[in-house]
VEXSEGU-631588 format. One record per atom (N, C-alpha, C): residue in three letters; z, x negated, y. Coordinates in Angstrom, 2 decimals, always signed. Layout:
# VEXSEGU-631588
+---------+---------+---------+---------+
: residuo :       w :       u :       v :
+---------+---------+---------+---------+
:     ALA :       Z :       X :       Y :
...
+---------+---------+---------+---------+
//
This chain:
# VEXSEGU-631588
+---------+---------+---------+---------+
: residuo :       w :       u :       v :
+---------+---------+---------+---------+
:     MET :   -0.07 :   -0.78 :   -1.12 :
:     MET :   -0.02 :   -0.29 :   -0.20 :
:     MET :   -0.01 :   -0.86 :   +1.34 :
:     ASN :   -0.94 :   -0.68 :   +2.09 :
:     ASN :   -1.02 :   -1.51 :   +3.50 :
:     ASN :   +0.24 :   -1.17 :   +4.18 :
:     VAL :   +0.49 :   -2.10 :   +5.10 :
:     VAL :   +1.39 :   -1.71 :   +6.24 :
:     VAL :   +0.61 :   -1.74 :   +7.72 :
:     PRO :   +0.97 :   -0.60 :   +8.02 :
:     PRO :   +0.53 :   +0.01 :   +9.39 :
:     PRO :   +0.88 :   -1.05 :  +10.36 :
:     GLU :   -0.04 :   -1.23 :  +11.44 :
:     GLU :   +0.42 :   -1.85 :  +12.58 :
:     GLU :   +1.28 :   -1.04 :  +13.39 :
:     VAL :   +1.31 :   +0.38 :  +13.29 :
:     VAL :   +2.55 :   +0.87 :  +14.03 :
:     VAL :   +3.31 :   +2.01 :  +13.55 :
:     SER :   +4.32 :   +2.60 :  +13.32 :
:     SER :   +4.78 :   +3.59 :  +12.60 :
:     SER :   +5.22 :   +4.59 :  +14.19 :
:     ILE :   +4.75 :   +5.86 :  +14.26 :
:     ILE :   +4.96 :   +6.52 :  +15.33 :
:     ILE :   +5.81 :   +7.61 :  +14.68 :
:     LEU :   +7.10 :   +7.81 :  +15.41 :
:     LEU :   +8.09 :   +8.63 :  +14.98 :
:     LEU :   +8.43 :  +10.08 :  +15.82 :
:     ILE :   +8.34 :  +11.42 :  +14.98 :
:     ILE :   +8.34 :  +12.39 :  +16.11 :
:     ILE :   +9.28 :  +13.28 :  +15.47 :
:     ALA :  +10.39 :  +13.62 :  +16.18 :
:     ALA :  +11.40 :  +14.37 :  +15.70 :
:     ALA :  +11.06 :  +15.78 :  +16.37 :
:     VAL :  +11.08 :  +16.82 :  +15.20 :
:     VAL :  +10.64 :  +18.44 :  +16.13 :
:     VAL :  +11.49 :  +19.41 :  +15.81 :
:     HIS :  +11.47 :  +20.28 :  +16.40 :
:     HIS :  +12.12 :  +21.63 :  +16.18 :
:     HIS :  +11.66 :  +22.50 :  +17.08 :
:     ASN :  +10.87 :  +23.52 :  +16.04 :
:     ASN :  +10.07 :  +24.77 :  +16.71 :
:     ASN :   +8.73 :  +24.20 :  +17.77 :
:     ARG :   +8.64 :  +24.92 :  +18.59 :
:     ARG :   +7.20 :  +24.59 :  +19.34 :
:     ARG :   +6.07 :  +23.92 :  +18.61 :
:     LEU :   +5.57 :  +24.86 :  +17.72 :
:     LEU :   +4.35 :  +24.38 :  +16.81 :
:     LEU :   +3.22 :  +24.02 :  +17.82 :
:     ASP :   +3.05 :  +24.99 :  +19.06 :
:     ASP :   +1.98 :  +24.77 :  +19.74 :
:     ASP :   +2.15 :  +23.18 :  +20.41 :
:     LEU :   +3.03 :  +22.82 :  +20.85 :
:     LEU :   +3.50 :  +21.60 :  +21.39 :
:     LEU :   +2.72 :  +20.35 :  +20.35 :
:     THR :   +3.20 :  +20.90 :  +19.03 :
:     THR :   +3.11 :  +19.65 :  +18.17 :
:     THR :   +1.98 :  +19.16 :  +17.78 :
:     ARG :   +1.18 :  +20.79 :  +17.47 :
:     ARG :   -0.31 :  +20.55 :  +17.37 :
:     ARG :   -1.09 :  +19.99 :  +18.10 :
:     CYS :   -0.80 :  +20.22 :  +19.51 :
:     CYS :   -1.38 :  +19.62 :  +20.88 :
:     CYS :   -1.08 :  +17.97 :  +20.50 :
:     CYS :   +0.04 :  +17.79 :  +20.54 :
:     CYS :   +0.44 :  +16.10 :  +20.29 :
:     CYS :   -0.39 :  +15.66 :  +19.09 :
:     LEU :   -0.36 :  +16.17 :  +18.10 :
:     LEU :   -1.02 :  +15.47 :  +17.10 :
:     LEU :   -2.49 :  +15.04 :  +17.34 :
:     GLU :   -3.13 :  +16.35 :  +18.00 :
:     GLU :   -4.67 :  +16.29 :  +18.38 :
:     GLU :   -4.84 :  +15.21 :  +19.46 :
:     THR :   -3.80 :  +14.97 :  +20.32 :
:     THR :   -4.40 :  +14.00 :  +20.94 :
:     THR :   -3.93 :  +12.66 :  +20.57 :
:     LEU :   -3.20 :  +12.61 :  +19.71 :
:     LEU :   -2.81 :  +11.33 :  +19.08 :
:     LEU :   -3.75 :  +10.84 :  +18.17 :
:     GLU :   -4.16 :  +11.59 :  +17.43 :
:     GLU :   -5.67 :  +11.38 :  +16.46 :
:     GLU :   -6.60 :  +10.83 :  +17.43 :
:     ARG :   -7.15 :  +11.49 :  +18.65 :
:     ARG :   -8.35 :  +11.41 :  +19.10 :
:     ARG :   -8.23 :   +9.78 :  +19.88 :
:     SER :   -6.74 :   +9.41 :  +20.61 :
:     SER :   -6.38 :   +8.47 :  +21.17 :
:     SER :   -6.29 :   +7.22 :  +20.45 :
:     LEU :   -6.04 :   +7.17 :  +19.15 :
:     LEU :   -5.88 :   +6.21 :  +18.33 :
:     LEU :   -7.05 :   +5.62 :  +17.29 :
:     ALA :   -8.28 :   +6.26 :  +17.66 :
:     ALA :   -9.54 :   +5.67 :  +16.85 :
:     ALA :   -9.28 :   +4.08 :  +16.47 :
:     GLY :   -9.42 :   +3.58 :  +15.52 :
:     GLY :   -9.71 :   +2.10 :  +15.26 :
:     GLY :   -8.07 :   +1.88 :  +15.18 :
:     VAL :   -7.04 :   +2.08 :  +15.27 :
:     VAL :   -5.46 :   +1.57 :  +15.00 :
:     VAL :   -5.49 :   +2.28 :  +13.80 :
:     ASP :   -4.59 :   +1.37 :  +12.93 :
:     ASP :   -4.10 :   +1.51 :  +11.48 :
:     ASP :   -2.58 :   +2.10 :  +11.93 :
:     TYR :   -2.33 :   +3.17 :  +11.85 :
:     TYR :   -0.92 :   +3.77 :  +11.81 :
:     TYR :   -0.50 :   +4.88 :  +11.05 :
:     GLU :   +0.61 :   +4.90 :  +11.25 :
:     GLU :   +1.25 :   +6.38 :  +10.56 :
:     GLU :   +2.15 :   +7.18 :  +11.15 :
:     VAL :   +2.50 :   +8.35 :  +10.82 :
:     VAL :   +3.14 :   +9.26 :  +11.42 :
:     VAL :   +4.27 :   +9.75 :  +10.65 :
:     LEU :   +5.39 :   +9.81 :  +11.34 :
:     LEU :   +6.34 :  +10.22 :  +10.39 :
:     LEU :   +7.01 :  +11.04 :  +11.45 :
:     ILE :   +6.91 :  +12.55 :  +11.11 :
:     ILE :   +7.50 :  +13.40 :  +11.55 :
:     ILE :   +8.62 :  +14.34 :  +10.76 :
:     VAL :   +9.69 :  +14.36 :  +11.77 :
:     VAL :  +11.04 :  +14.89 :  +10.87 :
:     VAL :  +10.96 :  +16.25 :  +11.74 :
:     ASP :  +11.19 :  +17.53 :  +10.58 :
:     ASP :  +11.45 :  +18.98 :  +11.21 :
:     ASP :  +12.80 :  +19.10 :  +10.98 :
:     ASP :  +13.35 :  +19.66 :  +12.23 :
:     ASP :  +15.03 :  +19.96 :  +12.18 :
:     ASP :  +14.95 :  +21.61 :  +11.95 :
:     LEU :  +14.81 :  +22.17 :  +10.99 :
:     LEU :  +14.91 :  +23.40 :  +10.90 :
:     LEU :  +14.18 :  +24.42 :  +11.32 :
:     SER :  +12.81 :  +24.26 :  +11.76 :
:     SER :  +11.89 :  +24.96 :  +12.66 :
:     SER :  +11.87 :  +26.29 :  +11.96 :
:     THR :  +11.80 :  +27.47 :  +12.98 :
:     THR :  +11.56 :  +28.74 :  +12.14 :
:     THR :  +10.43 :  +29.42 :  +12.57 :
:     ASP :   +9.33 :  +28.59 :  +13.50 :
:     ASP :   +8.34 :  +29.41 :  +14.20 :
:     ASP :   +7.04 :  +28.90 :  +13.23 :
:     GLY :   +6.96 :  +28.56 :  +12.03 :
:     GLY :   +5.68 :  +27.87 :  +11.49 :
:     GLY :   +5.53 :  +26.60 :  +11.38 :
:     THR :   +6.23 :  +25.80 :  +12.20 :
:     THR :   +6.07 :  +24.53 :  +12.15 :
:     THR :   +6.25 :  +23.89 :  +10.75 :
:     ARG :   +7.25 :  +24.18 :  +10.24 :
:     ARG :   +7.58 :  +23.87 :   +8.62 :
:     ARG :   +5.94 :  +23.93 :   +8.05 :
:     GLU :   +5.81 :  +24.85 :   +7.74 :
:     GLU :   +4.59 :  +25.86 :   +7.00 :
:     GLU :   +3.28 :  +24.74 :   +7.13 :
:     PHE :   +3.03 :  +24.54 :   +8.88 :
:     PHE :   +2.23 :  +23.62 :   +9.10 :
:     PHE :   +2.02 :  +22.05 :   +8.78 :
:     LEU :   +3.53 :  +21.79 :   +9.02 :
:     LEU :   +3.62 :  +20.39 :   +8.33 :
:     LEU :   +3.42 :  +19.72 :   +7.23 :
:     LYS :   +3.70 :  +21.10 :   +6.14 :
:     LYS :   +3.50 :  +20.55 :   +4.82 :
:     LYS :   +1.68 :  +20.46 :   +4.22 :
:     THR :   +1.09 :  +21.10 :   +5.25 :
:     THR :   -0.38 :  +20.77 :   +5.24 :
:     THR :   -0.91 :  +19.41 :   +5.73 :
:     LEU :   -0.44 :  +18.74 :   +6.37 :
:     LEU :   -0.78 :  +17.26 :   +6.68 :
:     LEU :   -0.72 :  +16.47 :   +5.86 :
:     GLY :   -1.83 :  +15.60 :   +5.48 :
:     GLY :   -2.15 :  +14.48 :   +4.66 :
:     GLY :   -1.88 :  +13.13 :   +5.44 :
:     ALA :   -2.30 :  +11.98 :   +4.99 :
:     ALA :   -2.49 :  +10.69 :   +5.47 :
:     ALA :   -2.84 :  +10.88 :   +6.79 :
:     PRO :   -2.52 :  +10.33 :   +8.01 :
:     PRO :   -1.40 :   +9.51 :   +7.94 :
:     PRO :   -0.20 :   +9.75 :   +8.06 :
:     TYR :   -0.05 :  +11.31 :   +7.93 :
:     TYR :   +1.21 :  +11.77 :   +8.20 :
:     TYR :   +2.14 :  +11.91 :   +7.15 :
:     ARG :   +3.52 :  +11.36 :   +7.43 :
:     ARG :   +4.70 :  +11.53 :   +6.16 :
:     ARG :   +5.55 :  +12.50 :   +6.81 :
:     VAL :   +5.84 :  +13.42 :   +6.37 :
:     VAL :   +6.67 :  +14.62 :   +6.71 :
:     VAL :   +7.85 :  +14.79 :   +6.00 :
:     PHE :   +9.10 :  +15.10 :   +6.87 :
:     PHE :  +10.38 :  +14.86 :   +6.13 :
:     PHE :  +10.97 :  +16.15 :   +6.85 :
:     LEU :  +11.49 :  +17.24 :   +6.07 :
:     LEU :  +12.04 :  +18.83 :   +6.31 :
:     LEU :  +13.52 :  +18.49 :   +5.85 :
:     ASN :  +14.14 :  +18.78 :   +7.11 :
:     ASN :  +15.83 :  +18.75 :   +7.13 :
:     ASN :  +16.08 :  +20.01 :   +6.48 :
:     GLU :  +17.08 :  +19.73 :   +5.35 :
:     GLU :  +17.54 :  +20.92 :   +4.64 :
:     GLU :  +18.49 :  +21.42 :   +5.39 :
:     ARG :  +19.58 :  +20.69 :   +6.59 :
:     ARG :  +20.49 :  +20.77 :   +7.43 :
:     ARG :  +20.30 :  +20.26 :   +8.89 :
:     LYS :  +20.64 :  +21.12 :   +9.81 :
:     LYS :  +20.28 :  +20.82 :  +11.17 :
:     LYS :  +21.01 :  +19.40 :  +11.63 :
:     GLY :  +20.39 :  +18.59 :  +12.04 :
:     GLY :  +20.47 :  +17.33 :  +12.79 :
:     GLY :  +20.52 :  +17.40 :  +14.27 :
:     ASN :  +20.18 :  +15.95 :  +14.68 :
:     ASN :  +19.75 :  +16.29 :  +16.26 :
:     ASN :  +18.77 :  +15.11 :  +16.81 :
:     PHE :  +18.56 :  +15.04 :  +17.74 :
:     PHE :  +17.36 :  +13.83 :  +17.89 :
:     PHE :  +17.28 :  +12.57 :  +17.20 :
:     ALA :  +18.67 :  +11.86 :  +17.81 :
:     ALA :  +19.22 :  +10.58 :  +17.33 :
:     ALA :  +19.15 :  +10.80 :  +15.76 :
:     ILE :  +19.96 :  +11.76 :  +14.95 :
:     ILE :  +19.87 :  +11.57 :  +13.40 :
:     ILE :  +18.37 :  +11.56 :  +12.91 :
:     ASN :  +17.30 :  +12.32 :  +13.55 :
:     ASN :  +16.17 :  +12.54 :  +13.17 :
:     ASN :  +15.41 :  +11.29 :  +13.23 :
:     ASN :  +15.37 :  +10.74 :  +14.28 :
:     ASN :  +14.91 :   +9.66 :  +14.62 :
:     ASN :  +15.43 :   +8.22 :  +13.69 :
:     ASN :  +16.53 :   +8.29 :  +13.39 :
:     ASN :  +17.30 :   +7.05 :  +12.57 :
:     ASN :  +16.41 :   +7.25 :  +11.35 :
:     LEU :  +16.58 :   +8.76 :  +10.69 :
:     LEU :  +15.94 :   +8.90 :   +9.39 :
:     LEU :  +14.34 :   +8.59 :   +9.39 :
:     ALA :  +13.65 :   +8.84 :  +10.38 :
:     ALA :  +12.29 :   +8.51 :  +10.19 :
:     ALA :  +12.09 :   +6.68 :  +10.43 :
:     ALA :  +13.21 :   +6.40 :  +11.33 :
:     ALA :  +12.78 :   +4.85 :  +11.35 :
:     ALA :  +13.51 :   +4.14 :  +10.04 :
:     ARG :  +14.54 :   +4.54 :   +9.24 :
:     ARG :  +14.40 :   +4.06 :   +7.89 :
:     ARG :  +13.31 :   +4.22 :   +6.93 :
:     GLU :  +12.10 :   +5.25 :   +7.13 :
:     GLU :  +11.39 :   +5.20 :   +6.09 :
:     GLU :  +10.28 :   +4.40 :   +6.66 :
:     ALA :   +9.91 :   +4.03 :   +8.19 :
:     ALA :   +8.77 :   +3.47 :   +8.42 :
:     ALA :   +8.18 :   +2.23 :   +8.06 :
:     ARG :   +7.23 :   +2.21 :   +7.86 :
:     ARG :   +6.57 :   +1.10 :   +7.09 :
:     ARG :   +6.45 :   -0.32 :   +8.03 :
:     ALA :   +5.90 :   +0.07 :   +9.29 :
:     ALA :   +5.53 :   -1.01 :  +10.16 :
:     ALA :   +6.54 :   -1.55 :  +10.59 :
:     GLU :   +6.28 :   -2.90 :  +11.46 :
:     GLU :   +7.32 :   -3.24 :  +12.22 :
:     GLU :   +7.45 :   -2.74 :  +13.64 :
:     ARG :   +6.33 :   -2.38 :  +14.07 :
:     ARG :   +6.49 :   -1.66 :  +15.35 :
:     ARG :   +6.91 :   -0.07 :  +14.99 :
:     LEU :   +7.65 :   +0.42 :  +16.07 :
:     LEU :   +8.31 :   +1.67 :  +16.25 :
:     LEU :   +8.09 :   +1.97 :  +17.16 :
:     LEU :   +7.08 :   +3.14 :  +17.19 :
:     LEU :   +6.86 :   +4.07 :  +18.41 :
:     LEU :   +7.71 :   +5.73 :  +18.49 :
:     PHE :   +8.60 :   +5.87 :  +19.26 :
:     PHE :   +9.19 :   +7.00 :  +19.32 :
:     PHE :   +8.24 :   +7.59 :  +20.36 :
:     LEU :   +8.08 :   +9.15 :  +20.24 :
:     LEU :   +7.24 :  +10.03 :  +20.49 :
:     LEU :   +7.72 :  +11.60 :  +20.46 :
:     ASN :   +7.92 :  +11.86 :  +21.86 :
:     ASN :   +8.27 :  +13.63 :  +21.74 :
:     ASN :   +6.82 :  +14.55 :  +21.26 :
:     ASN :   +7.22 :  +15.41 :  +20.81 :
:     ASN :   +6.09 :  +16.47 :  +20.42 :
:     ASN :   +5.68 :  +17.15 :  +21.58 :
:     ASP :   +6.22 :  +16.95 :  +22.99 :
:     ASP :   +5.41 :  +17.32 :  +24.01 :
:     ASP :   +4.72 :  +16.88 :  +24.93 :
:     THR :   +4.37 :  +15.54 :  +23.96 :
:     THR :   +3.61 :  +14.61 :  +24.67 :
:     THR :   +1.97 :  +14.80 :  +24.56 :
:     GLU :   +1.24 :  +14.48 :  +25.57 :
:     GLU :   -0.29 :  +14.97 :  +25.69 :
:     GLU :   -0.75 :  +13.33 :  +25.72 :
:     LEU :   -1.49 :  +12.75 :  +24.84 :
:     LEU :   -1.96 :  +11.35 :  +25.00 :
:     LEU :   -3.34 :  +11.30 :  +25.14 :
:     ALA :   -3.36 :  +10.37 :  +26.62 :
:     ALA :   -4.86 :  +10.18 :  +27.03 :
:     ALA :   -5.25 :   +8.96 :  +26.47 :
:     PRO :   -6.74 :   +8.74 :  +26.32 :
:     PRO :   -7.35 :   +7.64 :  +25.84 :
:     PRO :   -6.64 :   +6.24 :  +26.45 :
:     GLY :   -6.47 :   +5.09 :  +25.63 :
:     GLY :   -6.45 :   +4.10 :  +26.14 :
:     GLY :   -4.87 :   +3.96 :  +26.68 :
:     TRP :   -3.89 :   +4.93 :  +25.88 :
:     TRP :   -2.42 :   +4.90 :  +26.32 :
:     TRP :   -1.78 :   +3.79 :  +25.46 :
:     TYR :   -1.99 :   +3.27 :  +24.18 :
:     TYR :   -1.56 :   +2.52 :  +23.19 :
:     TYR :   -2.16 :   +1.14 :  +23.62 :
:     GLU :   -2.89 :   +0.82 :  +24.18 :
:     GLU :   -3.69 :   -0.59 :  +24.52 :
:     GLU :   -2.50 :   -1.34 :  +25.25 :
:     PRO :   -2.27 :   -1.05 :  +26.11 :
:     PRO :   -0.96 :   -1.38 :  +27.11 :
:     PRO :   +0.11 :   -1.66 :  +26.66 :
:     MET :   +0.48 :   -1.20 :  +25.74 :
:     MET :   +2.02 :   -1.12 :  +25.06 :
:     MET :   +1.59 :   -2.30 :  +24.00 :
:     ARG :   +0.71 :   -2.45 :  +23.43 :
:     ARG :   +0.14 :   -3.10 :  +22.44 :
:     ARG :   +0.23 :   -4.68 :  +23.02 :
:     ALA :   -0.26 :   -4.71 :  +23.99 :
:     ALA :   -0.83 :   -6.05 :  +25.06 :
:     ALA :   +0.57 :   -6.34 :  +25.38 :
:     GLY :   +1.54 :   -5.52 :  +26.04 :
:     GLY :   +2.98 :   -6.15 :  +26.02 :
:     GLY :   +3.54 :   -6.63 :  +25.11 :
:     LEU :   +3.47 :   -5.95 :  +24.05 :
:     LEU :   +4.41 :   -6.63 :  +22.89 :
:     LEU :   +3.74 :   -7.79 :  +22.49 :
:     GLU :   +2.43 :   -8.07 :  +22.50 :
:     GLU :   +1.64 :   -9.67 :  +21.95 :
:     GLU :   +2.07 :  -10.40 :  +23.05 :
:     ARG :   +2.01 :  -10.14 :  +24.08 :
:     ARG :   +2.58 :  -11.11 :  +25.43 :
:     ARG :   +4.07 :  -11.57 :  +25.43 :
:     PHE :   +4.76 :  -10.42 :  +25.03 :
:     PHE :   +6.32 :  -10.91 :  +24.97 :
:     PHE :   +6.66 :  -10.66 :  +23.71 :
:     PRO :   +6.51 :  -11.50 :  +22.71 :
:     PRO :   +6.69 :  -11.22 :  +21.47 :
:     PRO :   +8.52 :  -10.86 :  +20.96 :
:     ASP :   +9.18 :  -11.50 :  +22.01 :
:     ASP :  +10.77 :  -11.19 :  +21.82 :
:     ASP :  +11.52 :  -10.08 :  +22.23 :
:     VAL :  +10.71 :   -9.15 :  +23.16 :
:     VAL :  +10.63 :   -8.17 :  +23.68 :
:     VAL :  +11.44 :   -6.96 :  +22.85 :
:     GLY :  +12.28 :   -6.23 :  +23.03 :
:     GLY :  +13.29 :   -5.54 :  +22.36 :
:     GLY :  +12.25 :   -4.25 :  +22.43 :
:     PHE :  +11.70 :   -3.61 :  +23.42 :
:     PHE :  +11.13 :   -2.41 :  +23.58 :
:     PHE :  +10.29 :   -2.39 :  +24.51 :
:     ILE :   +9.19 :   -1.42 :  +24.75 :
:     ILE :   +8.54 :   -1.12 :  +25.89 :
:     ILE :   +8.32 :   +0.18 :  +26.27 :
:     GLY :   +8.61 :   +0.73 :  +27.57 :
:     GLY :   +8.10 :   +2.10 :  +27.74 :
:     GLY :   +6.83 :   +2.49 :  +28.20 :
:     ASN :   +6.57 :   +3.35 :  +28.31 :
:     ASN :   +5.19 :   +3.70 :  +28.56 :
:     ASN :   +5.36 :   +4.30 :  +30.30 :
:     LEU :   +3.85 :   +4.32 :  +30.56 :
:     LEU :   +3.74 :   +4.99 :  +31.80 :
:     LEU :   +3.09 :   +6.52 :  +31.67 :
:     GLN :   +3.90 :   +7.66 :  +32.36 :
:     GLN :   +3.39 :   +8.70 :  +32.14 :
:     GLN :   +3.41 :   +9.78 :  +33.51 :
:     THR :   +2.59 :  +10.61 :  +33.48 :
:     THR :   +2.74 :  +11.61 :  +34.62 :
:     THR :   +3.01 :  +13.08 :  +34.02 :
:     ASN :   +3.36 :  +13.70 :  +34.90 :
:     ASN :   +3.60 :  +15.15 :  +35.28 :
:     ASN :   +2.23 :  +16.01 :  +35.12 :
:     PRO :   +1.77 :  +16.45 :  +33.86 :
:     PRO :   +0.68 :  +17.28 :  +33.90 :
:     PRO :   +0.35 :  +18.45 :  +34.95 :
:     THR :   +1.90 :  +18.75 :  +35.49 :
:     THR :   +1.44 :  +20.03 :  +36.52 :
:     THR :   +1.28 :  +19.27 :  +37.80 :
:     THR :   +2.13 :  +18.18 :  +38.27 :
:     THR :   +1.99 :  +17.58 :  +39.88 :
:     THR :   +1.28 :  +16.70 :  +39.78 :
:     HIS :   +0.94 :  +15.92 :  +38.66 :
:     HIS :   +0.15 :  +14.63 :  +38.38 :
:     HIS :   +0.91 :  +13.30 :  +39.05 :
:     ARG :   +2.15 :  +13.58 :  +39.07 :
:     ARG :   +2.95 :  +12.60 :  +39.97 :
:     ARG :   +3.73 :  +11.83 :  +38.66 :
:     TYR :   +3.70 :  +10.42 :  +38.68 :
:     TYR :   +4.64 :   +9.60 :  +37.87 :
:     TYR :   +5.90 :  +10.37 :  +37.53 :
:     ASP :   +6.26 :  +10.17 :  +36.52 :
:     ASP :   +7.51 :  +10.98 :  +36.10 :
:     ASP :   +8.12 :   +9.77 :  +34.97 :
:     HIS :   +7.62 :   +8.90 :  +34.63 :
:     HIS :   +8.36 :   +7.70 :  +33.66 :
:     HIS :   +7.52 :   +6.52 :  +33.98 :
:     MET :   +7.84 :   +5.39 :  +34.13 :
:     MET :   +7.45 :   +4.17 :  +34.52 :
:     MET :   +8.00 :   +2.96 :  +33.63 :
:     GLY :   +8.49 :   +3.34 :  +32.45 :
:     GLY :   +9.16 :   +2.49 :  +31.62 :
:     GLY :  +10.78 :   +2.54 :  +31.75 :
:     VAL :  +11.55 :   +2.11 :  +31.28 :
:     VAL :  +12.97 :   +2.02 :  +31.13 :
:     VAL :  +13.35 :   +0.93 :  +31.74 :
:     VAL :  +14.55 :   +1.14 :  +32.69 :
:     VAL :  +15.39 :   +0.10 :  +33.35 :
:     VAL :  +16.82 :   +0.78 :  +32.92 :
:     PHE :  +17.83 :   -0.40 :  +33.28 :
:     PHE :  +19.09 :   -0.39 :  +32.60 :
:     PHE :  +19.98 :   -0.51 :  +33.88 :
:     ALA :  +20.80 :   +0.51 :  +34.11 :
:     ALA :  +21.75 :   +0.60 :  +35.29 :
:     ALA :  +23.03 :   -0.85 :  +35.03 :
:     PRO :  +23.61 :   -0.85 :  +36.08 :
:     PRO :  +24.74 :   -1.87 :  +35.80 :
:     PRO :  +25.71 :   -1.78 :  +34.76 :
:     TRP :  +26.09 :   -0.22 :  +34.45 :
:     TRP :  +26.82 :   +0.30 :  +33.76 :
:     TRP :  +26.06 :   +0.36 :  +32.28 :
:     LEU :  +24.78 :   -0.34 :  +32.24 :
:     LEU :  +24.13 :   -0.41 :  +30.73 :
:     LEU :  +23.71 :   +1.02 :  +30.08 :
:     THR :  +23.46 :   +2.06 :  +31.12 :
:     THR :  +23.14 :   +3.30 :  +30.59 :
:     THR :  +21.18 :   +3.37 :  +30.78 :
:     PRO :  +20.38 :   +3.58 :  +29.99 :
:     PRO :  +19.11 :   +3.55 :  +29.99 :
:     PRO :  +18.41 :   +4.55 :  +30.89 :
:     ALA :  +17.46 :   +4.54 :  +31.82 :
:     ALA :  +17.15 :   +5.66 :  +32.61 :
:     ALA :  +15.73 :   +5.39 :  +32.89 :
:     HIS :  +15.04 :   +6.51 :  +32.99 :
:     HIS :  +13.81 :   +6.26 :  +33.19 :
:     HIS :  +13.00 :   +5.86 :  +34.59 :
:     TYR :  +12.50 :   +4.79 :  +34.72 :
:     TYR :  +12.03 :   +4.41 :  +36.31 :
:     TYR :  +11.04 :   +5.16 :  +36.86 :
:     GLY :  +11.22 :   +5.68 :  +38.00 :
:     GLY :  +10.49 :   +6.39 :  +38.52 :
:     GLY :  +10.83 :   +7.98 :  +38.62 :
:     GLN :  +11.85 :   +8.28 :  +37.67 :
:     GLN :  +11.92 :   +9.64 :  +37.73 :
:     GLN :  +13.09 :  +10.00 :  +38.97 :
+---------+---------+---------+---------+
//
């Protein structure tokens, strides 16, 4: 079994509409990249679980039997990931072409970096609402630009 370049981890609970859109834009934007997507469903009741059961490679789906939370679900996916690079993604994300390449380039340029945040805009206002992650003096992470 080959090791993908990146494992994309997505924790979901309901909102099948958002999850479908996220996965569609993910697939379109990662042409030529070897990746896997690990999705942890946290007891969805809106048809999300049934939809996820229909997915094949590169998707790997985990269906919780009891309620977790965002951190627990991401930790579960991280334990199962095969790639060295982990990419945490929310299911309400719509990905534009070319979003991954700057992150890959940053990791290649700074191989000892712990993590890299993305640049994103609010689709309603078209203003930046995330320009990476910074740490306050008391070591709490925050989205730069928000």
